[in-house]
N, C-alpha and C positions, 0 to 999 in steps of 0.2 A: 773283480775278485768276488768270490762267493765262499760261503762256508760249506763244508762237506761232512756228511755223516759216514763214519767208517764202520767196519765190521764189529767193533766193540758194542754197537747197538744190537747186534743180532741176538735174538732170544731174550732181550730185555724189554725194549719198547717202552721205556720210561718216557713220558710225554710232557714233562715240565717245560721242555724246550718249545713245544707248540704253544703253550699258554702265554709265553712272553713274546712270541713272534708278531710284529706289528703288520706283516703283510701276508700271513698265511701261506708261506712257501713250503710247508711240509706236506709230504705225501706218505701214504702208509700201505704196507702189505701185512701179511699174517705174522711176520717175524721182526720187522723193524720199521723205522721211518727213514725218509730220504729228503734232501733239500733240492728244490728246483732252483738251479743257478740263475735262471733268467728272472725269477721273482725275488730272490734274496737281495736285500739292500745293504748287506754287510754291516748290520748294526752290532753283531756279536753278542746280543742278549742271550741267545740260546747256549752259547759255549759254557758259561758258568752254571747254567741250570742242569746240564747233563751230569747225572751222578756217576757215570762210568767213563767220562772223558772221551766220548765217541765223536765229538764235533770239533773240527779245527778249520782254520783258514786254509784254502787250497794251496797257498804259497808256503805254508809251514808243514805240509804233510811230508812225512818221511818217504823215502823212495819206495818202500814196500807197501805204501798206502795210496800211491798215485792213481792206481786203477779205480779207486773209489770216486774220483772226480767224474769219470764217464759213467760209472754205475749209477750215481745219483742223477745225472742228466737223463739217462735212458729210463730209469725206473720212475722218476717223477713225471715223465711224459706220458706214461701209460697207467699210472695208479691214481686212485682218488685222492683229492686234497683232504687234508686233515685240518679241521678248523677249531677243534677243541680237544681237551685231554681225553685219553683212554686209560683204563686201568693197566698197570704193568702186566706183562705176561707172567704166568705162574713160575716160569723159569728165571725171572728177572733177578731176584735176590741171590740165588745160587750163581748166576752168571756174574753179578757184581762181585761176589766173593772170589770167584775164579779169576777175575781181572784185578783183584787186589785193591778194590775201591771201597 
């Protein structure tokens, strides 16, 4: 079992989740972060750190978010590993408000 970043992270890229990850399983692009399921140790530390609720256990994902399991796997395989925090994107706070968080 691994944790999955969903589309709620898009245009936010808050990275408190990265700060608490003991195995550096996060990867990053210009719009969001992704979890490498092969590196994730299922500690769940990242879940409570995400201010927009974008991270969930793959077994708890609703049906309309299931495709994010494979998206995380594919994107983590080709993107650079993120080993420290980044500033949130300029669109992060409006996106959080849009998501009602």
